[in-house]
C-alpha positions in Angstrom: 9.4 -26.8 2.8 7.0 -29.9 2.5 8.4 -31.1 5.6 7.8 -27.8 7.3 4.2 -27.5 6.3 3.7 -31.0 7.5 5.4 -30.6 10.9 3.3 -27.4 11.4 0.0 -28.8 10.7 -3.1 -27.4 9.1 -2.9 -24.1 11.1 -0.1 -23.1 8.9 -2.2 -22.9 5.7 -3.9 -19.7 6.7 -0.6 -18.1 7.7 0.7 -19.1 4.3 -2.3 -17.5 2.7 -1.9 -14.1 4.4 1.9 -14.2 3.8 1.4 -14.6 0.0 -1.3 -11.6 0.3 1.2 -9.4 2.2 3.9 -10.2 -0.3 1.6 -9.3 -3.3 0.6 -5.9 -1.6 4.3 -4.9 -0.8 5.2 -5.5 -4.4 2.2 -3.9 -5.8 2.7 -0.8 -3.6 6.5 -0.5 -4.3 5.8 -0.5 -8.0 2.8 2.0 -7.8 4.5 4.6 -5.4 7.5 5.2 -7.9 7.8 8.8 -7.9 8.1 8.7 -11.7 4.5 7.0 -11.9 3.1 9.3 -9.3 4.7 12.7 -10.4 6.8 12.7 -13.4 9.7 15.2 -13.1 8.5 17.1 -16.5 4.8 17.4 -15.2 4.8 21.0 -14.3 7.3 21.9 -17.1 4.9 20.4 -19.8 1.9 22.3 -18.2 3.9 25.6 -18.3 4.9 25.0 -21.9 1.4 24.1 -23.1 -0.1 27.2 -21.3 2.5 29.6 -22.7 2.0 28.1 -26.2 -1.8 28.2 -25.9 -1.7 24.5 -27.2 -3.9 23.1 -24.4 -6.6 21.0 -25.9 -9.2 18.4 -24.8 -7.0 15.6 -25.8 -4.1 17.1 -24.1 -6.1 17.0 -20.7 -7.5 13.7 -21.3 -3.8 12.5 -21.9 -2.6 14.4 -18.8 -5.1 12.7 -16.7 -4.2 9.3 -17.5 -0.5 10.0 -17.6 0.4 9.8 -13.7 -1.3 9.5 -10.5 -1.1 13.2 -10.2 -2.7 13.7 -13.5 -6.3 13.9 -12.5 -5.7 16.7 -10.1 -3.6 18.8 -12.5 -6.3 18.3 -15.5 -9.0 19.2 -13.1 -7.1 22.5 -12.3 -6.6 23.3 -15.9 -10.2 22.4 -16.9 -11.4 24.8 -14.4 -8.7 27.6 -15.0 -11.2 30.0 -16.0 -13.0 29.8 -12.7 -12.6 31.7 -9.6 -9.6 30.8 -7.2 -12.1 29.2 -4.7 -13.4 26.8 -7.2 -10.1 25.9 -8.5 -8.9 25.1 -4.8 -12.4 23.0 -4.4 -11.3 20.9 -7.5 -7.9 20.4 -6.4 -8.8 19.3 -2.9 -11.6 16.9 -4.2 -9.0 15.3 -6.6 -6.5 15.3 -4.0 -8.8 13.3 -1.7 -9.2 10.6 -4.5 -5.5 10.4 -5.1 -4.7 10.0 -1.2 -7.0 6.9 -1.3 -5.1 5.8 -4.3 -1.8 6.1 -2.8 -3.0 4.3 0.4 -4.6 1.6 -1.5 -4.3 -2.0 0.4 -2.0 -0.5 3.0 -4.8 -0.9 5.8 -5.0 -4.6 4.7 -1.3 -4.8 5.0 -1.3 -3.3 8.5 -4.3 -5.8 9.6 -2.1 -8.7 8.4 0.9 -7.5 10.5 -1.5 -7.2 13.6 -3.3 -10.5 12.7 -0.5 -12.9 11.8 0.8 -13.1 15.5 -2.6 -14.0 16.6 -3.0 -16.7 13.9 0.4 -18.0 15.3 -0.8 -18.0 18.7 -4.0 -20.0 17.7 -1.7 -22.6 15.9 0.1 -22.9 19.2 -3.0 -23.4 21.1 -3.8 -26.2 18.5 -0.4 -27.8 19.3 -1.0 -27.6 22.9 -4.5 -29.1 22.6 -2.8 -32.0 20.6 -0.2 -32.4 23.4 -2.8 -32.6 26.1 -5.0 -34.7 24.0 -2.2 -37.6 23.7 -1.2 -37.3 27.3 -1.4 -40.5 29.5 -0.5 -41.1 33.3 1.6 -44.0 31.9 3.5 -41.9 29.5 2.8 -40.5 25.9 4.3 -41.5 22.5 7.2 -39.3 22.0 6.5 -39.0 18.4 3.1 -37.7 19.1 4.4 -35.4 21.8 7.0 -34.0 19.3 4.3 -33.6 16.5 2.3 -31.4 19.1 5.3 -29.4 20.1 6.4 -28.6 16.4 2.8 -27.4 15.5 2.9 -25.2 18.5 6.3 -23.7 17.8 6.0 -23.5 14.0 3.0 -21.6 14.0 4.1 -19.1 16.6 7.4 -18.5 14.9 5.8 -18.2 11.3 3.1 -15.7 12.7 5.9 -13.5 14.0 8.1 -14.1 10.9 5.0 -12.5 8.7 4.3 -9.8 11.1 7.5 -8.1 11.6 8.2 -7.4 7.7 4.5 -6.6 7.2 4.4 -4.1 9.9 7.7 -2.5 8.7 6.6 -2.3 5.2 3.3 -0.9 6.2 5.0 2.0 7.9 7.4 2.6 5.4 4.9 2.5 2.6 2.7 4.9 4.7 5.6 7.4 4.9 6.3 7.0 1.2 2.6 7.7 0.3 2.5 10.8 2.7 5.7 12.3 1.1 4.2 11.9 -2.4 1.0 13.5 -1.5 2.8 16.4 0.0 4.7 16.8 -3.3 1.5 16.5 -5.2 0.1 19.3 -3.2 3.1 21.2 -4.1 2.6 20.6 -7.8 -1.1 21.6 -7.5 0.1 25.0 -5.9 2.7 25.3 -8.9 -0.1 24.7 -11.5 -2.6 27.2 -9.9 0.4 29.9 -9.9 1.0 29.2 -13.7 -2.6 29.6 -14.5 -2.9 32.9 -12.8 0.1 34.4 -14.6 0.7 32.2 -17.5 2.5 34.7 -19.6 5.0 35.7 -17.2 6.4 32.1 -16.6 8.1 31.9 -20.0 
C-alpha cells in the first residue's frame, strides 16, 4: 500500500480521503436504514394495543418518539388524535418530510463523491502528464522519471474510477432503500390514522 501511494504521488491523498468518507457513509446508511430500526414490525400492533386499552400516556408517546425513525410521525398523529382529519394529515406530512430528510441523510454527499472521484483521478492523470513533459528532453529522458510520471497518471485515473463505481452503485441502492422505507412509513401512518378513527372496533 505504501508503495502504491508513493508511486501515485500526492494527488492520491484527496482520493484516499474521499474514499474513506464514502465508505463511512455507506456503512452508516446500511446500519441506519435497517427496517427494524426504521419501522419495527410490532409498531402498529403496540399502538393498537395501547389505544384499545386506553393506556396511552405522555411517557408512552415520548418513548414512541425515540423508539424508531417512524416514531415521531406516529406519536405526532397520536398526540393530535382528538383533532380533525385535516390537522392529523398535516401533522403526518410535516413529520414525514423530516423523516424523508433523515432517511436520505448523507446520500447527496455520496452521490457527489461518485461524480467527483473520476474528475479527481483525471486531475492526477494531468499532474502525471505534466511531470512527463517537464522531464522530457530532446536527447532523451531518464527512464525512471518517465516511469514515475506514467505511474502517477495511471494510478490516479484507476483509483478515481475504483472509488466512483461502488460509490454510485451504493448511492443508487441506498436511495431505493430509503424510498421503499418511506413508502412503508406512509402506510404505517395510514394504519395509525385508521386506528384512531375507530379504535374500539380493532380489538
